mmJSON file of the N, C-alpha and C atoms, coordinates in Angstrom:
{"data_MODEL":{"atom_site":{
"group_PDB":["ATOM","ATOM","ATOM","ATOM","ATOM","ATOM","ATOM","ATOM","ATOM","ATOM","ATOM","ATOM","ATOM","ATOM","ATOM","ATOM","ATOM","ATOM","ATOM","ATOM","ATOM","ATOM","ATOM","ATOM","ATOM","ATOM","ATOM","ATOM","ATOM","ATOM","ATOM","ATOM","ATOM","ATOM","ATOM","ATOM","ATOM","ATOM","ATOM","ATOM","ATOM","ATOM","ATOM","ATOM","ATOM","ATOM","ATOM","ATOM","ATOM","ATOM","ATOM","ATOM","ATOM","ATOM","ATOM","ATOM","ATOM","ATOM","ATOM","ATOM","ATOM","ATOM","ATOM","ATOM","ATOM","ATOM","ATOM","ATOM","ATOM","ATOM","ATOM","ATOM","ATOM","ATOM","ATOM","ATOM","ATOM","ATOM","ATOM","ATOM","ATOM","ATOM","ATOM","ATOM","ATOM","ATOM","ATOM","ATOM","ATOM","ATOM","ATOM","ATOM","ATOM","ATOM","ATOM","ATOM","ATOM","ATOM","ATOM","ATOM","ATOM","ATOM","ATOM","ATOM","ATOM","ATOM","ATOM","ATOM","ATOM","ATOM","ATOM","ATOM","ATOM","ATOM","ATOM","ATOM","ATOM","ATOM","ATOM","ATOM","ATOM","ATOM","ATOM","ATOM","ATOM","ATOM","ATOM","ATOM","ATOM","ATOM","ATOM","ATOM","ATOM","ATOM","ATOM","ATOM","ATOM","ATOM","ATOM","ATOM","ATOM","ATOM","ATOM","ATOM","ATOM","ATOM","ATOM","ATOM","ATOM","ATOM","ATOM","ATOM","ATOM","ATOM","ATOM","ATOM","ATOM","ATOM","ATOM","ATOM","ATOM","ATOM","ATOM","ATOM","ATOM","ATOM","ATOM","ATOM","ATOM","ATOM","ATOM","ATOM","ATOM","ATOM","ATOM","ATOM","ATOM","ATOM","ATOM","ATOM","ATOM","ATOM","ATOM","ATOM","ATOM","ATOM","ATOM","ATOM","ATOM","ATOM","ATOM","ATOM","ATOM","ATOM","ATOM","ATOM","ATOM","ATOM","ATOM","ATOM","ATOM","ATOM","ATOM","ATOM","ATOM","ATOM","ATOM","ATOM","ATOM","ATOM","ATOM","ATOM","ATOM","ATOM","ATOM","ATOM","ATOM","ATOM","ATOM","ATOM","ATOM","ATOM","ATOM","ATOM","ATOM","ATOM","ATOM","ATOM"],
"id":[1,2,3,4,5,6,7,8,9,10,11,12,13,14,15,16,17,18,19,20,21,22,23,24,25,26,27,28,29,30,31,32,33,34,35,36,37,38,39,40,41,42,43,44,45,46,47,48,49,50,51,52,53,54,55,56,57,58,59,60,61,62,63,64,65,66,67,68,69,70,71,72,73,74,75,76,77,78,79,80,81,82,83,84,85,86,87,88,89,90,91,92,93,94,95,96,97,98,99,100,101,102,103,104,105,106,107,108,109,110,111,112,113,114,115,116,117,118,119,120,121,122,123,124,125,126,127,128,129,130,131,132,133,134,135,136,137,138,139,140,141,142,143,144,145,146,147,148,149,150,151,152,153,154,155,156,157,158,159,160,161,162,163,164,165,166,167,168,169,170,171,172,173,174,175,176,177,178,179,180,181,182,183,184,185,186,187,188,189,190,191,192,193,194,195,196,197,198,199,200,201,202,203,204,205,206,207,208,209,210,211,212,213,214,215,216,217,218,219,220,221,222,223,224,225,226,227,228],
"type_symbol":["N","C","C","N","C","C","N","C","C","N","C","C","N","C","C","N","C","C","N","C","C","N","C","C","N","C","C","N","C","C","N","C","C","N","C","C","N","C","C","N","C","C","N","C","C","N","C","C","N","C","C","N","C","C","N","C","C","N","C","C","N","C","C","N","C","C","N","C","C","N","C","C","N","C","C","N","C","C","N","C","C","N","C","C","N","C","C","N","C","C","N","C","C","N","C","C","N","C","C","N","C","C","N","C","C","N","C","C","N","C","C","N","C","C","N","C","C","N","C","C","N","C","C","N","C","C","N","C","C","N","C","C","N","C","C","N","C","C","N","C","C","N","C","C","N","C","C","N","C","C","N","C","C","N","C","C","N","C","C","N","C","C","N","C","C","N","C","C","N","C","C","N","C","C","N","C","C","N","C","C","N","C","C","N","C","C","N","C","C","N","C","C","N","C","C","N","C","C","N","C","C","N","C","C","N","C","C","N","C","C","N","C","C","N","C","C","N","C","C","N","C","C","N","C","C","N","C","C"],
"label_atom_id":["N","CA","C","N","CA","C","N","CA","C","N","CA","C","N","CA","C","N","CA","C","N","CA","C","N","CA","C","N","CA","C","N","CA","C","N","CA","C","N","CA","C","N","CA","C","N","CA","C","N","CA","C","N","CA","C","N","CA","C","N","CA","C","N","CA","C","N","CA","C","N","CA","C","N","CA","C","N","CA","C","N","CA","C","N","CA","C","N","CA","C","N","CA","C","N","CA","C","N","CA","C","N","CA","C","N","CA","C","N","CA","C","N","CA","C","N","CA","C","N","CA","C","N","CA","C","N","CA","C","N","CA","C","N","CA","C","N","CA","C","N","CA","C","N","CA","C","N","CA","C","N","CA","C","N","CA","C","N","CA","C","N","CA","C","N","CA","C","N","CA","C","N","CA","C","N","CA","C","N","CA","C","N","CA","C","N","CA","C","N","CA","C","N","CA","C","N","CA","C","N","CA","C","N","CA","C","N","CA","C","N","CA","C","N","CA","C","N","CA","C","N","CA","C","N","CA","C","N","CA","C","N","CA","C","N","CA","C","N","CA","C","N","CA","C","N","CA","C","N","CA","C","N","CA","C","N","CA","C","N","CA","C","N","CA","C"],
"label_alt_id":[null,null,null,null,null,null,null,null,null,null,null,null,null,null,null,null,null,null,null,null,null,null,null,null,null,null,null,null,null,null,null,null,null,null,null,null,null,null,null,null,null,null,null,null,null,null,null,null,null,null,null,null,null,null,null,null,null,null,null,null,null,null,null,null,null,null,null,null,null,null,null,null,null,null,null,null,null,null,null,null,null,null,null,null,null,null,null,null,null,null,null,null,null,null,null,null,null,null,null,null,null,null,null,null,null,null,null,null,null,null,null,null,null,null,null,null,null,null,null,null,null,null,null,null,null,null,null,null,null,null,null,null,null,null,null,null,null,null,null,null,null,null,null,null,null,null,null,null,null,null,null,null,null,null,null,null,null,null,null,null,null,null,null,null,null,null,null,null,null,null,null,null,null,null,null,null,null,null,null,null,null,null,null,null,null,null,null,null,null,null,null,null,null,null,null,null,null,null,null,null,null,null,null,null,null,null,null,null,null,null,null,null,null,null,null,null,null,null,null,null,null,null,null,null,null,null,null,null],
"label_comp_id":["MET","MET","MET","ALA","ALA","ALA","ASP","ASP","ASP","PHE","PHE","PHE","ASN","ASN","ASN","ARG","ARG","ARG","ILE","ILE","ILE","THR","THR","THR","GLN","GLN","GLN","CYS","CYS","CYS","PRO","PRO","PRO","GLU","GLU","GLU","VAL","VAL","VAL","MET","MET","MET","GLY","GLY","GLY","GLY","GLY","GLY","LYS","LYS","LYS","PRO","PRO","PRO","CYS","CYS","CYS","VAL","VAL","VAL","ARG","ARG","ARG","GLY","GLY","GLY","THR","THR","THR","ARG","ARG","ARG","VAL","VAL","VAL","THR","THR","THR","VAL","VAL","VAL","GLY","GLY","GLY","MET","MET","MET","ILE","ILE","ILE","VAL","VAL","VAL","GLY","GLY","GLY","GLN","GLN","GLN","ILE","ILE","ILE","ALA","ALA","ALA","GLY","GLY","GLY","GLY","GLY","GLY","LEU","LEU","LEU","SER","SER","SER","ALA","ALA","ALA","ASP","ASP","ASP","GLU","GLU","GLU","LEU","LEU","LEU","LEU","LEU","LEU","THR","THR","THR","ASP","ASP","ASP","TYR","TYR","TYR","PRO","PRO","PRO","TYR","TYR","TYR","LEU","LEU","LEU","VAL","VAL","VAL","ARG","ARG","ARG","GLU","GLU","GLU","ASP","ASP","ASP","ILE","ILE","ILE","ALA","ALA","ALA","GLU","GLU","GLU","ALA","ALA","ALA","LEU","LEU","LEU","ARG","ARG","ARG","TYR","TYR","TYR","ALA","ALA","ALA","ALA","ALA","ALA","TRP","TRP","TRP","ARG","ARG","ARG","SER","SER","SER","GLU","GLU","GLU","GLU","GLU","GLU","ARG","ARG","ARG","GLU","GLU","GLU","VAL","VAL","VAL","THR","THR","THR","LEU","LEU","LEU","ALA","ALA","ALA","SER","SER","SER","ALA","ALA","ALA"],
"label_asym_id":["A","A","A","A","A","A","A","A","A","A","A","A","A","A","A","A","A","A","A","A","A","A","A","A","A","A","A","A","A","A","A","A","A","A","A","A","A","A","A","A","A","A","A","A","A","A","A","A","A","A","A","A","A","A","A","A","A","A","A","A","A","A","A","A","A","A","A","A","A","A","A","A","A","A","A","A","A","A","A","A","A","A","A","A","A","A","A","A","A","A","A","A","A","A","A","A","A","A","A","A","A","A","A","A","A","A","A","A","A","A","A","A","A","A","A","A","A","A","A","A","A","A","A","A","A","A","A","A","A","A","A","A","A","A","A","A","A","A","A","A","A","A","A","A","A","A","A","A","A","A","A","A","A","A","A","A","A","A","A","A","A","A","A","A","A","A","A","A","A","A","A","A","A","A","A","A","A","A","A","A","A","A","A","A","A","A","A","A","A","A","A","A","A","A","A","A","A","A","A","A","A","A","A","A","A","A","A","A","A","A","A","A","A","A","A","A","A","A","A","A","A","A","A","A","A","A","A","A"],
"label_entity_id":["1","1","1","1","1","1","1","1","1","1","1","1","1","1","1","1","1","1","1","1","1","1","1","1","1","1","1","1","1","1","1","1","1","1","1","1","1","1","1","1","1","1","1","1","1","1","1","1","1","1","1","1","1","1","1","1","1","1","1","1","1","1","1","1","1","1","1","1","1","1","1","1","1","1","1","1","1","1","1","1","1","1","1","1","1","1","1","1","1","1","1","1","1","1","1","1","1","1","1","1","1","1","1","1","1","1","1","1","1","1","1","1","1","1","1","1","1","1","1","1","1","1","1","1","1","1","1","1","1","1","1","1","1","1","1","1","1","1","1","1","1","1","1","1","1","1","1","1","1","1","1","1","1","1","1","1","1","1","1","1","1","1","1","1","1","1","1","1","1","1","1","1","1","1","1","1","1","1","1","1","1","1","1","1","1","1","1","1","1","1","1","1","1","1","1","1","1","1","1","1","1","1","1","1","1","1","1","1","1","1","1","1","1","1","1","1","1","1","1","1","1","1","1","1","1","1","1","1"],
"label_seq_id":[1,1,1,2,2,2,3,3,3,4,4,4,5,5,5,6,6,6,7,7,7,8,8,8,9,9,9,10,10,10,11,11,11,12,12,12,13,13,13,14,14,14,15,15,15,16,16,16,17,17,17,18,18,18,19,19,19,20,20,20,21,21,21,22,22,22,23,23,23,24,24,24,25,25,25,26,26,26,27,27,27,28,28,28,29,29,29,30,30,30,31,31,31,32,32,32,33,33,33,34,34,34,35,35,35,36,36,36,37,37,37,38,38,38,39,39,39,40,40,40,41,41,41,42,42,42,43,43,43,44,44,44,45,45,45,46,46,46,47,47,47,48,48,48,49,49,49,50,50,50,51,51,51,52,52,52,53,53,53,54,54,54,55,55,55,56,56,56,57,57,57,58,58,58,59,59,59,60,60,60,61,61,61,62,62,62,63,63,63,64,64,64,65,65,65,66,66,66,67,67,67,68,68,68,69,69,69,70,70,70,71,71,71,72,72,72,73,73,73,74,74,74,75,75,75,76,76,76],
"pdbx_PDB_ins_code":[null,null,null,null,null,null,null,null,null,null,null,null,null,null,null,null,null,null,null,null,null,null,null,null,null,null,null,null,null,null,null,null,null,null,null,null,null,null,null,null,null,null,null,null,null,null,null,null,null,null,null,null,null,null,null,null,null,null,null,null,null,null,null,null,null,null,null,null,null,null,null,null,null,null,null,null,null,null,null,null,null,null,null,null,null,null,null,null,null,null,null,null,null,null,null,null,null,null,null,null,null,null,null,null,null,null,null,null,null,null,null,null,null,null,null,null,null,null,null,null,null,null,null,null,null,null,null,null,null,null,null,null,null,null,null,null,null,null,null,null,null,null,null,null,null,null,null,null,null,null,null,null,null,null,null,null,null,null,null,null,null,null,null,null,null,null,null,null,null,null,null,null,null,null,null,null,null,null,null,null,null,null,null,null,null,null,null,null,null,null,null,null,null,null,null,null,null,null,null,null,null,null,null,null,null,null,null,null,null,null,null,null,null,null,null,null,null,null,null,null,null,null,null,null,null,null,null,null],
"Cartn_x":[-3.14,-3.316,-3.19,-2.616,-2.519,-3.92,-4.034,-5.334,-5.694,-6.621,-7.108,-8.622,-9.128,-10.57,-11.3,-10.583,-11.207,-11.174,-10.5,-10.372,-11.263,-12.114,-13.031,-12.863,-13.219,-13.226,-14.512,-15.204,-16.451,-16.478,-16.681,-16.661,-17.634,-18.722,-19.73,-19.402,-18.39,-18.032,-16.664,-16.627,-15.383,-14.583,-15.297,-14.639,-13.814,-14.115,-13.389,-12.111,-11.854,-10.663,-10.821,-9.711,-9.792,-10.317,-11.335,-11.984,-11.994,-12.262,-12.354,-13.77,-13.92,-15.165,-16.395,-16.281,-17.436,-17.858,-17.093,-17.399,-16.863,-16.976,-16.413,-15.073,-14.494,-13.185,-12.139,-11.344,-10.373,-9.064,-8.355,-7.02,-6.138,-6.239,-5.434,-5.698,-6.948,-7.276,-6.618,-6.678,-6.06,-4.553,-3.921,-2.471,-2.119,-2.884,-2.626,-2.765,-3.768,-3.979,-2.849,-2.445,-1.33,-0.038,0.21,1.411,1.384,0.189,0.042,0.17,0.37,0.62,-0.49,-1.642,-2.715,-2.339,-2.721,-2.5,-3.688,-3.519,-4.626,-5.776,-5.466,-6.52,-7.308,-6.63,-7.319,-8.217,-7.718,-8.544,-9.784,-9.622,-10.757,-11.777,-11.311,-12.223,-12.974,-12.248,-12.864,-13.812,-13.524,-14.315,-14.7,-15.699,-16.021,-16.504,-16.848,-17.282,-16.103,-14.882,-13.687,-13.187,-12.418,-11.735,-10.248,-9.465,-8.003,-7.512,-8.161,-7.75,-7.966,-8.97,-9.19,-7.994,-7.503,-6.371,-5.125,-4.881,-3.706,-3.749,-4.916,-5.008,-4.887,-5.411,-5.257,-3.779,-3.034,-1.596,-0.857,-1.235,-0.621,-0.92,-2.165,-2.564,-1.748,-1.603,-0.824,0.63,1.19,2.572,2.694,1.725,1.73,1.665,0.763,0.626,1.888,2.581,3.795,4.934,4.827,5.856,5.561,4.36,4.027,4.899,5.152,5.897,4.973,5.05,4.3,5.255,4.819,5.628,4.898,5.579,4.993,5.18,4.087,4.124,4.292,4.996,5.164,3.841,3.628,2.411,2.456,1.291,1.234,1.382],
"Cartn_y":[-12.807,-12.113,-10.616,-9.925,-8.475,-7.872,-6.608,-5.947,-5.408,-6.09,-5.678,-5.557,-4.354,-4.202,-3.974,-3.841,-3.659,-4.933,-5.963,-7.221,-8.262,-8.9,-9.911,-11.199,-12.292,-13.59,-14.309,-14.783,-15.504,-16.641,-17.875,-19.001,-18.845,-18.124,-17.964,-16.845,-16.046,-14.921,-15.177,-15.29,-15.49,-16.688,-17.719,-18.947,-18.793,-17.779,-17.574,-16.763,-16.246,-15.412,-14.118,-13.543,-12.267,-11.179,-10.471,-9.416,-8.117,-7.044,-5.73,-5.499,-5.346,-4.965,-5.719,-7.012,-7.811,-7.694,-6.987,-6.896,-8.14,-8.17,-9.256,-8.843,-7.78,-7.31,-7.972,-8.855,-9.6,-8.827,-9.181,-8.631,-8.971,-10.196,-10.618,-9.786,-9.395,-8.568,-7.203,-6.641,-5.327,-5.412,-6.4,-6.556,-6.767,-7.593,-7.853,-6.613,-5.803,-4.577,-3.571,-3.432,-2.53,-3.039,-4.344,-4.934,-4.783,-4.761,-4.609,-3.174,-2.243,-0.865,0.125,-0.338,0.602,1.389,2.635,3.452,3.289,3.721,3.696,4.552,5.681,6.543,5.839,5.091,4.346,3.262,2.586,1.579,2.209,3.361,4.044,4.489,4.805,5.156,3.917,2.795,1.55,0.945,1.147,0.591,1.732,2.526,3.736,3.482,2.249,1.938,1.633,1.624,1.491,2.875,2.911,4.139,3.838,4.876,4.735,3.829,3.923,3.104,1.609,1.271,-0.127,-0.675,0.112,-0.311,-0.448,0.532,0.488,-0.734,-1.018,-2.165,-3.486,-3.55,-4.764,-5.03,-3.995,-4.159,-4.545,-3.929,-4.31,-5.76,-6.192,-7.57,-8.542,-8.227,-9.094,-9.171,-8.055,-8.047,-8.875,-8.725,-9.488,-10.984,-11.378,-12.8,-13.359,-12.549,-13.046,-13.261,-12.648,-12.806,-13.947,-14.521,-15.633,-16.832,-17.603,-18.852,-20.004,-20.997,-22.223,-23.236,-23.847,-24.842,-26.17,-27.172,-28.492,-29.207,-29.666,-30.387,-31.873,-32.533,-33.968,-34.676,-35.763,-36.551,-37.308,-37.513,-38.241,-39.723],
"Cartn_z":[23.481,22.228,22.465,21.509,21.586,21.512,21.849,21.883,20.495,19.838,18.52,18.591,18.792,18.946,17.625,16.52,15.212,14.372,14.85,14.115,14.779,13.981,14.499,13.706,14.342,13.68,14.049,13.042,13.235,12.218,12.658,11.72,10.553,10.743,9.689,8.691,8.98,8.112,7.5,6.195,5.447,5.959,6.371,6.814,8.076,8.875,10.124,9.978,8.782,8.595,9.387,9.843,10.553,9.623,10.08,9.295,10.083,9.378,10.0,10.505,11.798,12.483,11.998,11.835,11.472,10.022,9.198,7.772,7.069,5.773,4.986,4.371,4.885,4.443,5.336,4.735,5.532,5.688,6.74,6.963,5.765,5.275,4.131,2.891,2.666,1.519,1.647,2.841,3.046,2.845,3.438,3.283,1.812,1.131,-0.283,-1.148,-0.869,-1.641,-1.395,-0.141,0.183,-0.464,-0.367,-0.978,-2.5,-3.065,-4.502,-4.99,-4.07,-4.462,-4.183,-3.687,-3.356,-2.103,-2.086,-0.891,0.045,1.276,2.229,1.708,1.107,0.565,-0.537,-1.388,-2.446,-1.85,-0.821,-0.151,0.467,1.077,1.694,0.645,-0.541,-1.633,-2.117,-2.248,-2.713,-1.678,-0.402,0.701,1.637,1.266,2.03,3.456,3.781,5.143,6.065,5.521,6.356,6.751,7.83,8.243,8.334,8.353,8.348,9.489,10.659,11.796,11.515,10.707,10.336,9.563,8.621,7.808,8.673,9.524,10.4,11.312,11.868,12.769,12.016,10.807,10.003,9.725,9.419,9.175,10.453,11.568,12.85,13.184,12.944,13.217,12.361,11.09,10.2,10.65,11.064,11.555,12.827,13.716,14.961,14.672,13.771,13.431,12.79,12.024,11.364,12.362,13.522,14.553,15.519,15.44,16.33,16.028,17.041,16.881,17.176,16.326,16.585,17.183,18.258,18.93,18.836,18.292,18.189,19.513,20.068,21.333,21.078,21.954,21.825,22.04,21.29,21.454,22.767,23.353,24.631,24.428],
"occupancy":[1.0,1.0,1.0,1.0,1.0,1.0,1.0,1.0,1.0,1.0,1.0,1.0,1.0,1.0,1.0,1.0,1.0,1.0,1.0,1.0,1.0,1.0,1.0,1.0,1.0,1.0,1.0,1.0,1.0,1.0,1.0,1.0,1.0,1.0,1.0,1.0,1.0,1.0,1.0,1.0,1.0,1.0,1.0,1.0,1.0,1.0,1.0,1.0,1.0,1.0,1.0,1.0,1.0,1.0,1.0,1.0,1.0,1.0,1.0,1.0,1.0,1.0,1.0,1.0,1.0,1.0,1.0,1.0,1.0,1.0,1.0,1.0,1.0,1.0,1.0,1.0,1.0,1.0,1.0,1.0,1.0,1.0,1.0,1.0,1.0,1.0,1.0,1.0,1.0,1.0,1.0,1.0,1.0,1.0,1.0,1.0,1.0,1.0,1.0,1.0,1.0,1.0,1.0,1.0,1.0,1.0,1.0,1.0,1.0,1.0,1.0,1.0,1.0,1.0,1.0,1.0,1.0,1.0,1.0,1.0,1.0,1.0,1.0,1.0,1.0,1.0,1.0,1.0,1.0,1.0,1.0,1.0,1.0,1.0,1.0,1.0,1.0,1.0,1.0,1.0,1.0,1.0,1.0,1.0,1.0,1.0,1.0,1.0,1.0,1.0,1.0,1.0,1.0,1.0,1.0,1.0,1.0,1.0,1.0,1.0,1.0,1.0,1.0,1.0,1.0,1.0,1.0,1.0,1.0,1.0,1.0,1.0,1.0,1.0,1.0,1.0,1.0,1.0,1.0,1.0,1.0,1.0,1.0,1.0,1.0,1.0,1.0,1.0,1.0,1.0,1.0,1.0,1.0,1.0,1.0,1.0,1.0,1.0,1.0,1.0,1.0,1.0,1.0,1.0,1.0,1.0,1.0,1.0,1.0,1.0,1.0,1.0,1.0,1.0,1.0,1.0,1.0,1.0,1.0,1.0,1.0,1.0,1.0,1.0,1.0,1.0,1.0,1.0],
"B_iso_or_equiv":[0.0,0.0,0.0,0.0,0.0,0.0,0.0,0.0,0.0,0.0,0.0,0.0,0.0,0.0,0.0,0.0,0.0,0.0,0.0,0.0,0.0,0.0,0.0,0.0,0.0,0.0,0.0,0.0,0.0,0.0,0.0,0.0,0.0,0.0,0.0,0.0,0.0,0.0,0.0,0.0,0.0,0.0,0.0,0.0,0.0,0.0,0.0,0.0,0.0,0.0,0.0,0.0,0.0,0.0,0.0,0.0,0.0,0.0,0.0,0.0,0.0,0.0,0.0,0.0,0.0,0.0,0.0,0.0,0.0,0.0,0.0,0.0,0.0,0.0,0.0,0.0,0.0,0.0,0.0,0.0,0.0,0.0,0.0,0.0,0.0,0.0,0.0,0.0,0.0,0.0,0.0,0.0,0.0,0.0,0.0,0.0,0.0,0.0,0.0,0.0,0.0,0.0,0.0,0.0,0.0,0.0,0.0,0.0,0.0,0.0,0.0,0.0,0.0,0.0,0.0,0.0,0.0,0.0,0.0,0.0,0.0,0.0,0.0,0.0,0.0,0.0,0.0,0.0,0.0,0.0,0.0,0.0,0.0,0.0,0.0,0.0,0.0,0.0,0.0,0.0,0.0,0.0,0.0,0.0,0.0,0.0,0.0,0.0,0.0,0.0,0.0,0.0,0.0,0.0,0.0,0.0,0.0,0.0,0.0,0.0,0.0,0.0,0.0,0.0,0.0,0.0,0.0,0.0,0.0,0.0,0.0,0.0,0.0,0.0,0.0,0.0,0.0,0.0,0.0,0.0,0.0,0.0,0.0,0.0,0.0,0.0,0.0,0.0,0.0,0.0,0.0,0.0,0.0,0.0,0.0,0.0,0.0,0.0,0.0,0.0,0.0,0.0,0.0,0.0,0.0,0.0,0.0,0.0,0.0,0.0,0.0,0.0,0.0,0.0,0.0,0.0,0.0,0.0,0.0,0.0,0.0,0.0,0.0,0.0,0.0,0.0,0.0,0.0],
"pdbx_formal_charge":[null,null,null,null,null,null,null,null,null,null,null,null,null,null,null,null,null,null,null,null,null,null,null,null,null,null,null,null,null,null,null,null,null,null,null,null,null,null,null,null,null,null,null,null,null,null,null,null,null,null,null,null,null,null,null,null,null,null,null,null,null,null,null,null,null,null,null,null,null,null,null,null,null,null,null,null,null,null,null,null,null,null,null,null,null,null,null,null,null,null,null,null,null,null,null,null,null,null,null,null,null,null,null,null,null,null,null,null,null,null,null,null,null,null,null,null,null,null,null,null,null,null,null,null,null,null,null,null,null,null,null,null,null,null,null,null,null,null,null,null,null,null,null,null,null,null,null,null,null,null,null,null,null,null,null,null,null,null,null,null,null,null,null,null,null,null,null,null,null,null,null,null,null,null,null,null,null,null,null,null,null,null,null,null,null,null,null,null,null,null,null,null,null,null,null,null,null,null,null,null,null,null,null,null,null,null,null,null,null,null,null,null,null,null,null,null,null,null,null,null,null,null,null,null,null,null,null,null],
"auth_seq_id":[1,1,1,2,2,2,3,3,3,4,4,4,5,5,5,6,6,6,7,7,7,8,8,8,9,9,9,10,10,10,11,11,11,12,12,12,13,13,13,14,14,14,15,15,15,16,16,16,17,17,17,18,18,18,19,19,19,20,20,20,21,21,21,22,22,22,23,23,23,24,24,24,25,25,25,26,26,26,27,27,27,28,28,28,29,29,29,30,30,30,31,31,31,32,32,32,33,33,33,34,34,34,35,35,35,36,36,36,37,37,37,38,38,38,39,39,39,40,40,40,41,41,41,42,42,42,43,43,43,44,44,44,45,45,45,46,46,46,47,47,47,48,48,48,49,49,49,50,50,50,51,51,51,52,52,52,53,53,53,54,54,54,55,55,55,56,56,56,57,57,57,58,58,58,59,59,59,60,60,60,61,61,61,62,62,62,63,63,63,64,64,64,65,65,65,66,66,66,67,67,67,68,68,68,69,69,69,70,70,70,71,71,71,72,72,72,73,73,73,74,74,74,75,75,75,76,76,76],
"auth_comp_id":["MET","MET","MET","ALA","ALA","ALA","ASP","ASP","ASP","PHE","PHE","PHE","ASN","ASN","ASN","ARG","ARG","ARG","ILE","ILE","ILE","THR","THR","THR","GLN","GLN","GLN","CYS","CYS","CYS","PRO","PRO","PRO","GLU","GLU","GLU","VAL","VAL","VAL","MET","MET","MET","GLY","GLY","GLY","GLY","GLY","GLY","LYS","LYS","LYS","PRO","PRO","PRO","CYS","CYS","CYS","VAL","VAL","VAL","ARG","ARG","ARG","GLY","GLY","GLY","THR","THR","THR","ARG","ARG","ARG","VAL","VAL","VAL","THR","THR","THR","VAL","VAL","VAL","GLY","GLY","GLY","MET","MET","MET","ILE","ILE","ILE","VAL","VAL","VAL","GLY","GLY","GLY","GLN","GLN","GLN","ILE","ILE","ILE","ALA","ALA","ALA","GLY","GLY","GLY","GLY","GLY","GLY","LEU","LEU","LEU","SER","SER","SER","ALA","ALA","ALA","ASP","ASP","ASP","GLU","GLU","GLU","LEU","LEU","LEU","LEU","LEU","LEU","THR","THR","THR","ASP","ASP","ASP","TYR","TYR","TYR","PRO","PRO","PRO","TYR","TYR","TYR","LEU","LEU","LEU","VAL","VAL","VAL","ARG","ARG","ARG","GLU","GLU","GLU","ASP","ASP","ASP","ILE","ILE","ILE","ALA","ALA","ALA","GLU","GLU","GLU","ALA","ALA","ALA","LEU","LEU","LEU","ARG","ARG","ARG","TYR","TYR","TYR","ALA","ALA","ALA","ALA","ALA","ALA","TRP","TRP","TRP","ARG","ARG","ARG","SER","SER","SER","GLU","GLU","GLU","GLU","GLU","GLU","ARG","ARG","ARG","GLU","GLU","GLU","VAL","VAL","VAL","THR","THR","THR","LEU","LEU","LEU","ALA","ALA","ALA","SER","SER","SER","ALA","ALA","ALA"],
"auth_asym_id":["A","A","A","A","A","A","A","A","A","A","A","A","A","A","A","A","A","A","A","A","A","A","A","A","A","A","A","A","A","A","A","A","A","A","A","A","A","A","A","A","A","A","A","A","A","A","A","A","A","A","A","A","A","A","A","A","A","A","A","A","A","A","A","A","A","A","A","A","A","A","A","A","A","A","A","A","A","A","A","A","A","A","A","A","A","A","A","A","A","A","A","A","A","A","A","A","A","A","A","A","A","A","A","A","A","A","A","A","A","A","A","A","A","A","A","A","A","A","A","A","A","A","A","A","A","A","A","A","A","A","A","A","A","A","A","A","A","A","A","A","A","A","A","A","A","A","A","A","A","A","A","A","A","A","A","A","A","A","A","A","A","A","A","A","A","A","A","A","A","A","A","A","A","A","A","A","A","A","A","A","A","A","A","A","A","A","A","A","A","A","A","A","A","A","A","A","A","A","A","A","A","A","A","A","A","A","A","A","A","A","A","A","A","A","A","A","A","A","A","A","A","A","A","A","A","A","A","A"],
"auth_atom_id":["N","CA","C","N","CA","C","N","CA","C","N","CA","C","N","CA","C","N","CA","C","N","CA","C","N","CA","C","N","CA","C","N","CA","C","N","CA","C","N","CA","C","N","CA","C","N","CA","C","N","CA","C","N","CA","C","N","CA","C","N","CA","C","N","CA","C","N","CA","C","N","CA","C","N","CA","C","N","CA","C","N","CA","C","N","CA","C","N","CA","C","N","CA","C","N","CA","C","N","CA","C","N","CA","C","N","CA","C","N","CA","C","N","CA","C","N","CA","C","N","CA","C","N","CA","C","N","CA","C","N","CA","C","N","CA","C","N","CA","C","N","CA","C","N","CA","C","N","CA","C","N","CA","C","N","CA","C","N","CA","C","N","CA","C","N","CA","C","N","CA","C","N","CA","C","N","CA","C","N","CA","C","N","CA","C","N","CA","C","N","CA","C","N","CA","C","N","CA","C","N","CA","C","N","CA","C","N","CA","C","N","CA","C","N","CA","C","N","CA","C","N","CA","C","N","CA","C","N","CA","C","N","CA","C","N","CA","C","N","CA","C","N","CA","C","N","CA","C","N","CA","C","N","CA","C","N","CA","C","N","CA","C","N","CA","C"],
"pdbx_PDB_model_num":[1,1,1,1,1,1,1,1,1,1,1,1,1,1,1,1,1,1,1,1,1,1,1,1,1,1,1,1,1,1,1,1,1,1,1,1,1,1,1,1,1,1,1,1,1,1,1,1,1,1,1,1,1,1,1,1,1,1,1,1,1,1,1,1,1,1,1,1,1,1,1,1,1,1,1,1,1,1,1,1,1,1,1,1,1,1,1,1,1,1,1,1,1,1,1,1,1,1,1,1,1,1,1,1,1,1,1,1,1,1,1,1,1,1,1,1,1,1,1,1,1,1,1,1,1,1,1,1,1,1,1,1,1,1,1,1,1,1,1,1,1,1,1,1,1,1,1,1,1,1,1,1,1,1,1,1,1,1,1,1,1,1,1,1,1,1,1,1,1,1,1,1,1,1,1,1,1,1,1,1,1,1,1,1,1,1,1,1,1,1,1,1,1,1,1,1,1,1,1,1,1,1,1,1,1,1,1,1,1,1,1,1,1,1,1,1,1,1,1,1,1,1,1,1,1,1,1,1]
}}}
């Protein structure tokens, strides 16, 4: 896995979805808000406990995940 020190996953938080630093703010929410036209500054206003590096790392994480390849293994 790439080095993402701001992204955490915990089964008890948001169903195990990747979140920013143990918060309930998911990577998917950040990507969705940016894709929907919000700027990083608007996100930081809406979520004052986030910092710009959180948003950047969430986007990097999403890009990294989209480049992963799944390989189906043959059954034994």
